[in-house]
C-alpha positions in Angstrom: -28.7 99.1 36.1 -27.7 95.6 34.3 -25.9 96.2 31.4 -26.1 94.0 27.9 -22.5 92.9 28.7 -23.7 91.5 32.3 -26.8 89.9 30.2 -24.3 88.1 27.9 -22.2 86.9 30.5 -24.9 84.8 32.1 -26.5 83.4 29.3 -23.3 82.2 28.4 -22.3 80.9 32.0 -22.8 76.8 31.8 -25.5 75.8 33.7 -25.1 72.8 36.5 -26.2 69.3 34.7 -29.2 67.6 36.0 -28.5 64.7 38.6 -30.6 62.0 36.5 -28.9 63.1 33.5 -25.5 62.7 34.9 -26.2 59.3 36.7 -27.8 58.7 33.0 -24.5 59.0 31.5 -21.9 57.6 33.7 -24.3 54.3 33.5 -23.8 54.5 29.4 -20.2 54.7 29.7 -19.9 51.8 32.0 -22.2 49.9 29.9 -20.5 50.5 26.7 -17.1 49.7 28.5 -18.3 46.4 29.4 -19.6 45.5 25.9 -16.3 46.4 24.4 -14.4 44.2 27.1 -17.0 41.1 26.1 -16.7 41.4 22.4 -12.8 41.7 22.5 -12.7 38.1 25.1 -15.3 36.5 22.5 -13.0 37.2 19.3 -9.9 36.6 20.6 -10.8 33.0 22.3 -12.6 32.2 19.1 -9.5 33.3 16.7 -7.2 31.1 18.8 -5.8 28.6 16.6 -5.5 25.1 18.4 -1.9 24.2 19.2 -2.0 20.6 19.7 -4.3 19.8 16.4 -1.4 21.9 14.6 1.1 19.6 16.2 -0.8 16.2 15.5 -1.5 17.1 12.1 2.4 18.2 11.6 3.4 14.9 13.3 0.7 12.4 10.9 2.3 14.3 7.8 6.1 13.6 8.8 4.8 9.9 9.2 3.4 9.9 5.9 7.1 11.3 4.6 8.5 8.9 6.0 6.8 5.7 4.9 8.5 4.2 1.5 6.4 3.9 -1.4 5.7 0.5 -2.2 7.7 -0.9 -5.4 5.9 -3.0 -7.9 8.6 -5.5 -8.8 6.4 -6.6 -11.6 6.2 -3.5 -13.4 7.9 -4.3 -16.3 7.1 -7.8 -16.7 5.9 -9.4 -19.6 1.7 -10.9 -19.1 0.5 -14.3 -20.9 -2.9 -14.6 -21.1 -4.8 -17.9 -22.7 -5.4 -21.9 -21.3 -7.3 -20.1 -18.8 -5.0 -18.5 -17.2 -3.2 -15.0 -16.7 0.7 -14.3 -15.0 3.4 -12.3 -15.3 7.1 -13.1 -16.1 10.2 -11.2 -16.3 10.8 -9.5 -19.4 14.1 -11.5 -20.7 12.8 -14.8 -19.8 11.8 -16.2 -23.9 10.0 -19.5 -25.0 11.4 -22.2 -24.2 10.8 -24.6 -27.7 12.0 -27.4 -26.7 9.6 -27.5 -23.3 6.3 -27.1 -25.0 6.9 -29.7 -27.4 6.4 -32.0 -24.6 2.7 -31.2 -23.4 3.3 -28.0 -22.0 0.7 -24.7 -22.0 3.2 -22.5 -22.2 7.1 -23.1 -21.3 10.0 -20.3 -20.4 13.4 -20.2 -19.9 15.3 -17.7 -18.4 18.7 -16.2 -19.3 20.6 -17.8 -16.6 19.4 -21.4 -16.8 16.0 -21.5 -15.3 13.0 -23.5 -16.5 9.6 -22.5 -16.0 6.5 -24.3 -17.4 2.7 -24.5 -17.0 0.9 -27.9 -18.1 -2.1 -30.2 -17.5 -1.5 -33.3 -15.5 -3.2 -35.7 -12.8 -3.2 -34.4 -9.5 -1.7 -37.9 -8.8 1.1 -37.2 -10.8 5.0 -37.6 -9.4 8.2 -36.6 -10.5 10.0 -39.4 -10.6 13.9 -39.8 -9.3 13.7 -36.7 -7.1 13.9 -36.3 -3.3 11.6 -33.7 -1.7 13.3 -30.8 0.6 10.0 -29.5 1.5 6.2 -29.0 0.7 3.8 -26.1 1.8 0.1 -25.2 0.8 0.2 -21.7 -0.9 -2.6 -20.3 -2.4 -2.1 -19.2 -6.1 -4.7 -17.2 -7.8 -6.7 -17.7 -4.9 -6.9 -21.4 -5.2 -5.6 -23.7 -2.6 -2.4 -26.0 -4.0 0.8 -27.7 -3.1 3.7 -27.0 -3.3 6.9 -29.5 -3.5 10.6 -28.3 -3.6 12.9 -31.1 -4.1 16.3 -32.1 -5.8 17.5 -34.6 -7.8 17.6 -38.6 -6.2 20.8 -39.6 -5.5 19.2 -43.3 -5.9 21.1 -45.6 -7.9 18.2 -46.9 -10.1 17.7 -43.1 -11.3 20.0 -41.4 -14.2 22.6 -39.3 -13.1 21.7 -35.6 -13.0 23.1 -32.2 -12.4 23.5 -32.4 -8.7 23.2 -28.6 -8.1 19.7 -28.3 -9.5 16.6 -27.9 -7.7 13.0 -28.2 -8.9 9.5 -26.4 -7.8 6.0 -28.1 -8.3 2.9 -26.5 -7.8 -0.6 -28.4 -8.7 -3.9 -27.1 -8.1 -7.2 -27.9 -9.7 -9.5 -25.0 -11.3 -12.5 -25.1 -14.0 -12.0 -29.0 -13.7 -8.8 -29.6 -14.8 -5.2 -30.4 -12.9 -2.6 -27.9 -13.3 0.9 -28.5 -12.6 3.5 -25.7 -12.5 7.3 -26.1 -12.4 10.6 -24.6 -11.8 14.1 -26.1 -12.3 16.8 -23.9 -11.1 20.5 -23.5 -10.0 20.3 -24.7 -6.0 23.0 -22.3 -5.7 21.1 -19.6 -6.0 18.3 -21.1 -4.6 17.0 -18.6 -1.8 16.9 -15.9 -4.9 15.3 -18.2 -7.5 12.4 -19.4 -4.8 11.9 -15.6 -3.8 11.4 -14.9 -7.7 9.3 -18.0 -8.2 7.0 -17.1 -5.1 6.7 -13.5 -6.9 5.6 -15.3 -10.2 2.8 -17.0 -8.4 1.7 -13.9 -7.0 0.6 -13.0 -10.6 -1.7 -15.8 -11.4 -5.4 -15.0 -12.4 -7.9 -17.6 -13.1 -11.0 -17.3 -15.3 
């Protein structure tokens, strides 16, 4: 005769799982593992930082840091404006009143005794008693010009002047006017003086 204890044991004993249900559970586990693996691969692939790009960027920034900064040598210079032209000149140059009386638009003198001036002249004008050293054709304020470097002539017909002086003249035509720019300096410093003159010419602008 079955007792109450036997009934309770039968009800609490685990029943064997259905084959169909077991297969479904196993398939679900494999599917979950596969989806998790693919998600991890996709996330890892997209979160990677391209090493080559970092290296290229770093190299570019390094090159920029190594490039020297451009220095404006005329930053402290003064500016002359008038007579249809504009140019900059060293801050320690002073007006040369003697030359300004001789038809110069503007005349300046440096502390070392170099003389600079701008005036109107016919293009056929030639400075007498000088010997040409060389001639070039630069652009001055975007205008084609003729630049001549010369020294005092050794001819006996010419008056004796300081042999250590050199002279640069630049002739150009703009706005129906003939401009003559000249610069006289100590020949012993010709390289530095010519460089300074060319820098000065680079600041010229015409209206």
